[in-house]
Every structure is written in structure tokens, then in C-alpha cells.
C-alpha positions in Angstrom: 27.0 38.5 -74.2 29.7 39.7 -71.8 29.5 36.6 -69.7 29.7 34.4 -72.9 32.8 36.3 -73.8 34.3 35.7 -70.4 33.5 32.0 -70.5 35.2 31.6 -73.9 38.2 33.6 -72.8 38.6 31.5 -69.6 38.4 28.3 -71.6 41.1 29.5 -73.9 43.4 31.5 -71.6 42.4 30.3 -68.1 45.7 28.5 -67.6 47.6 31.8 -67.7 45.8 33.4 -64.7 47.6 34.4 -61.6 46.6 32.4 -58.5 46.6 34.3 -55.3 47.1 37.6 -57.1 46.5 39.8 -54.0 49.5 38.5 -52.2 51.7 39.9 -55.0 49.7 43.2 -54.9 50.4 43.4 -51.2 54.1 42.9 -51.8 54.1 45.7 -54.4 52.3 48.0 -52.0 54.9 47.3 -49.3 57.7 48.1 -51.7 56.0 51.3 -52.6 55.6 52.2 -48.9 59.4 51.7 -48.4 60.1 54.0 -51.4 57.6 56.6 -50.0 59.1 56.6 -46.6 62.8 56.7 -47.5 63.1 58.2 -50.9 59.7 59.5 -52.4 61.6 61.5 -55.1 62.8 58.1 -56.5 59.2 57.3 -57.5 58.5 60.7 -59.1 61.7 60.8 -61.1 61.9 57.1 -62.2 58.7 55.1 -61.6 55.7 57.4 -61.9 53.2 57.4 -64.8 54.9 60.4 -66.5 53.9 60.4 -70.2 56.4 63.0 -71.2 59.2 60.8 -69.8 57.6 57.7 -71.5 57.7 59.6 -74.8 61.4 60.0 -74.2 61.8 56.3 -74.0 61.2 55.5 -70.3 58.6 52.9 -71.2 59.2 50.9 -67.9 57.0 53.6 -66.2 53.9 51.9 -67.8 54.5 49.1 -65.3 56.5 50.7 -62.4 53.8 53.2 -61.7 52.1 50.5 -59.6 54.8 51.1 -56.9 52.9 54.2 -55.9 53.9 55.2 -52.3 50.7 55.0 -50.2 52.8 55.5 -47.1 55.1 58.5 -46.8 55.6 58.8 -43.0 56.5 56.5 -40.1 54.2 58.0 -37.6 51.9 55.4 -35.9 48.7 56.8 -37.3 49.9 56.6 -40.9 51.2 53.1 -40.4 48.0 51.9 -38.8 45.8 53.4 -41.6 48.1 51.9 -44.3 48.0 48.5 -42.6 44.2 48.6 -42.4 43.9 49.6 -46.1 46.2 46.9 -47.2 44.5 44.2 -45.2 41.0 45.4 -46.3 41.8 45.2 -50.0 43.7 41.9 -49.5 40.5 40.4 -47.9 38.3 41.9 -50.6 40.5 40.6 -53.4 40.7 37.1 -52.0 36.9 37.0 -51.5 36.3 38.0 -55.1 38.9 35.5 -56.4 37.2 32.7 -54.4 33.9 33.7 -55.9 34.9 34.3 -59.5 37.9 32.1 -59.9 41.5 33.2 -60.5 41.1 33.9 -64.2 38.1 36.3 -63.9 39.7 38.1 -60.9 43.1 38.4 -62.7 41.4 39.8 -65.8 39.3 42.3 -63.7 42.4 43.6 -61.8 44.8 43.8 -64.7 42.1 45.5 -66.9 41.7 48.1 -64.2 45.5 48.8 -64.4 45.4 49.1 -68.2 42.4 51.4 -68.0 44.3 53.6 -65.5 47.2 53.9 -68.0 44.7 54.7 -70.8 43.1 57.5 -68.6 46.5 59.0 -68.0 47.3 58.9 -71.7 44.0 60.7 -72.5 45.0 63.4 -70.0 48.4 63.8 -71.6 47.0 64.1 -75.1 44.0 66.3 -74.5 44.8 68.2 -71.3 48.6 68.3 -71.6 48.9 66.8 -68.1 52.0 64.6 -68.3 52.0 63.2 -64.7 49.1 61.0 -63.7 49.8 60.3 -60.0 47.9 57.1 -59.6 48.7 53.6 -58.5 46.1 51.1 -57.3 43.6 53.9 -56.4 41.0 53.4 -59.1 41.6 49.7 -59.3 40.9 49.3 -55.6 37.8 51.4 -55.9 36.5 49.2 -58.6 37.5 46.2 -56.4 35.4 47.5 -53.6 32.4 48.3 -55.8 32.6 44.7 -57.1 32.7 43.4 -53.5 29.8 45.6 -52.5 27.8 44.3 -55.4 28.4 40.6 -54.7 28.5 40.8 -50.9 26.0 43.6 -50.2 25.2 42.5 -46.6 28.8 42.0 -45.3 29.3 44.5 -42.5 32.3 46.7 -41.9 33.0 48.6 -38.6 33.2 52.2 -39.6 35.7 54.0 -37.2 35.9 50.6 -35.5 32.5 51.2 -33.9 29.6 51.7 -36.3 28.6 48.6 -38.4 27.8 49.5 -42.0 26.8 47.1 -44.7 29.0 46.9 -47.8 26.2 48.0 -50.1 25.9 51.4 -48.3 29.6 52.0 -48.5 29.5 51.1 -52.1 26.8 53.6 -52.7 28.8 56.2 -50.8 31.8 55.4 -53.0 29.7 55.8 -56.2 28.2 59.1 -55.0 31.6 60.6 -54.1 33.0 59.5 -57.5 30.0 61.0 -59.3 30.4 64.2 -57.4 34.0 64.4 -58.6 33.0 63.8 -62.1 30.2 66.4 -62.0 32.6 68.9 -60.4 35.1 68.4 -63.2 32.4 68.7 -65.9 31.4 72.1 -64.5 35.0 73.4 -64.6 35.4 73.7 -68.4 37.0 71.8 -71.2 40.1 70.7 -69.1 37.7 69.4 -66.4 35.9 67.4 -69.0 39.1 65.5 -69.8 39.6 64.7 -66.1 36.0 63.5 -65.8 36.5 61.2 -68.8 39.7 59.9 -67.2 37.9 59.0 -64.0 35.1 57.2 -65.9 37.6 55.3 -68.0 39.5 54.2 -64.9 36.3 52.6 -63.6 35.2 51.0 -66.9 36.2 47.5 -65.7 33.5 47.6 -63.1 30.9 48.8 -65.6 32.0 46.2 -68.2 32.0 43.2 -65.8 28.7 44.0 -64.0 26.4 46.4 -65.8 26.8 44.6 -69.1 26.7 41.1 -67.7 23.3 39.4 -67.7 24.0 36.7 -65.1 26.3 38.2 -62.5 23.5 37.7 -59.9 23.9 34.0 -60.4 27.3 34.2 -58.7 26.2 36.6 -56.0 26.9 35.9 -52.3 23.2 35.5 -51.6 22.9 32.8 -54.3 25.9 30.9 -53.1 24.6 31.1 -49.5 21.2 29.9 -50.5 22.6 26.9 -52.3 24.9 26.1 -49.4 22.0 26.2 -46.9 19.9 24.0 -49.3 22.7 21.4 -49.5 23.1 21.5 -45.7 19.3 21.0 -45.1 18.9 18.3 -47.7 19.5 14.7 -46.7 22.6 13.1 -48.1 20.6 10.0 -49.0 18.7 11.8 -51.7 19.8 10.7 -55.1 21.4 13.5 -57.1 19.4 14.2 -60.3 22.3 15.1 -62.5 24.9 13.6 -64.7 27.8 16.1 -64.3 29.0 17.9 -61.2 32.0 20.3 -60.8 34.3 19.1 -58.0 35.2 22.7 -57.2 32.0 24.8 -57.2 29.4 22.0 -57.1 27.4 23.3 -60.1 25.6 20.6 -62.0 24.3 20.2 -65.5 20.8 20.2 -64.1 21.2 23.7 -62.6 23.2 25.0 -65.5 22.2 23.0 -68.6 24.4 25.2 -70.9 27.5 24.8 -68.8 30.2 22.5 -70.2 31.8 19.8 -67.9 35.0 17.8 -68.5 37.1 15.2 -66.7 40.7 16.1 -65.9 43.2 13.6 -67.2 45.9 14.9 -64.9 43.9 14.3 -61.6 44.2 10.9 -59.9 40.6 9.7 -60.0 37.4 10.6 -61.8 37.3 14.3 -61.0 35.0 16.4 -63.2 35.1 20.2 -63.5 33.0 22.9 -65.1 34.3 25.1 -67.8 35.1 27.8 -65.2 37.5 25.6 -63.3 38.8 23.0 -65.8 42.0 25.1 -66.4 42.3 26.8 -63.0 41.9 24.0 -60.4 44.7 22.3 -58.6 45.3 18.7 -59.7 44.5 16.0 -57.2 47.4 13.6 -56.6 47.2 10.6 -54.3 
């Protein structure tokens, strides 16, 4: 059901997606770092997600909170850790965009930001916490969990030495987050609100994966298996299909329910699946 909803949404609104979203996110994080190093009070007083200030009319904070200063010092260690973090999530985001397409990735990321705002609003209403000091924190965590789900066997060098697969780091992320939720739940009614806020901030991961029936079709292993099959199959074999997407290579034989269309703006007979008809780059000769 969730995947059908995404397919319909992409067919209708796919042209409005943001291609290469992560490069804009990196630019925002760099601006936030400059603010954090030279004038961190500027963020607190004018940009942060402060709902008491929003109630007084400073509605721009609903957007400017994303300039959260991840870097607050110019010492070499802080700069190095910040650079590694930015590069890591840039790589993860681009990998997910290449796998999903720009529309699904844009929707996933922006929905995470909206849910972060919603979580802060719940804290303000029920726990009377006006300031929700969050930027891309929970969005990036949801991003990593998505990456670990699709690319479970990709290895990261922990402490630049120990190779650890993404799936184990994803499990560690989930356990740490679950520990935080349980800790808040045990601390009373105020803690319950914080626990709910954390869960809401991660709902985009739950919605996109746990409620989707066929996300495994688009997993890294599935794409790798198909790539190896195409490599090992002779090019002389006649393709037993009528339609084939020029971007992802899916055919009506493998996906009989998938719609295919020719693009009138491309020079030549280029055919695309419903996932890429609105998001591909037009071919001009």
C-alpha cells in the first residue's frame, strides 16, 4: 500500500523533486558551522526551533532551524570530525538518491524535517519545552538506518581501523535510540513526551520501510544480483520483453505491473518506467 502511494505520488509530483539534494544540505551545514564558530548566539536568538518565539510571530524559525551549528570550535579535531560527518552523510544521501530516485529521496528527507518540527511542537504543547535544539540530527539518523537497510554489507572503517558492516552499525544506532526512549519512558510523564518526540522524529524510516511490502526489490543485493546476471549473460540473447526503462533497466517482464512511457522531449525512442519518466534528464543530440 505504501509503495503504491509512493508510485502515484511520484507520477503526479515527480517533476518537483530536488535533484542532488545532498549538495544543498552540505551547503546548509557549512553555513551553520560558520555561525557556530563565529556567533553561536545568533542561531539561538534568531534561527533555532523556539516555539515560544514562533508563537510571537517568528515563523521563519520553522525553516531556519536547519542551520544548526554542528561545529562550534576551530580546533583541528573538531574540524576533522565535522568534515568526516559531512562527507559520510553526503555519500549516504547520494547512494540513496541513486537507488530510489530523486523524488523518493527528496520526500524521505523533507518528511524527516517536517517530523522533527512536529516532535518539537509536541514537546512545546505537552512538556512546555519551547526550545527543541535539533537540526539534521534525527534526519541523518533515519538516513543512516535507510542506508544500512538497503546496503547492509557495505563496510565502514570504525576509528579508521576496524571494518564494520553497515547493518551492525544500523543495529547499534537502533539499540542506542531504543535505550534513550526507554530511559525517557522510565522518568515519568515529562519523559514520555520526549520518548514520543524521538519516535515521531524517526517515523519517516518506519513509514518508508516497515510498511512497504517491496522495498527489498530495490535493495543493494537485488541490484547487484541483476547487474551480475546482465554481465554474465551473452549480449546476443534476444531480450524477452516489450518495454525497458533507459535509466534503471527494469522491463515489463520482471515488473508486469509497472507502467512504461516514451518521452516526447528526448531525441530518439527513449522509454522510461513510471519511477523515472518525470525525473530523468532529457537526451539531446
